[in-house]
C-alpha positions in Angstrom: 98.2 48.4 44.5 96.9 50.7 42.0 98.8 52.6 39.2 100.7 54.6 41.6 101.9 51.6 43.4 102.9 49.9 40.2 104.9 53.0 39.3 106.5 53.3 42.7 107.3 49.7 42.4 108.8 50.1 39.0 111.0 53.0 40.3 112.1 51.0 43.1 113.2 48.2 41.0 115.1 50.5 38.6 116.9 52.1 41.7 117.9 48.7 43.1 119.0 47.8 39.7 121.3 50.8 39.3 122.7 50.4 42.8 123.7 46.8 41.9 125.4 47.9 38.7 127.4 50.3 40.7 128.4 47.9 43.3 129.3 45.4 40.7 131.4 48.2 39.1 133.3 49.0 42.2 133.8 45.3 42.8 135.4 45.0 39.3 137.7 48.0 40.1 138.8 46.6 43.3 139.5 43.3 41.5 141.4 45.0 38.7 143.7 46.8 41.3 144.2 43.7 43.1 145.2 41.7 39.9 146.9 44.5 38.0 150.7 44.2 37.5 152.9 46.8 39.0 156.0 47.8 37.4 159.1 48.3 39.5 162.5 49.2 38.8 165.9 47.5 39.8 166.7 50.6 41.8 163.2 50.1 43.8 164.0 46.5 44.4 167.4 47.2 45.6 166.3 50.1 48.0 163.7 47.5 49.3 166.4 45.1 50.0 168.6 47.8 51.7 165.6 48.7 54.0 164.9 45.1 54.8 168.6 44.5 55.6 168.7 47.5 58.0 165.4 46.5 59.5 166.9 43.0 60.1 169.9 44.2 61.6 167.9 46.4 64.0 165.9 43.4 65.0 168.9 41.3 65.5 170.6 43.9 67.5 167.5 44.2 69.9 167.0 40.5 70.2 170.5 39.3 70.4 171.7 39.0 74.1 
């Protein structure tokens, strides 16, 4: 392992270091998205409740004998 080998080892080390930083950044972004608060309006919640109610009625209608 002469000078060229040492230089190649250094380049590989820096490449791995960069890849690790990028992976850490991606993981941090995933975590931020997971933990971020979402803001929903009252109208959104009411629409979801209505959809759930309709779905439940469909399920009850199909399941009921």
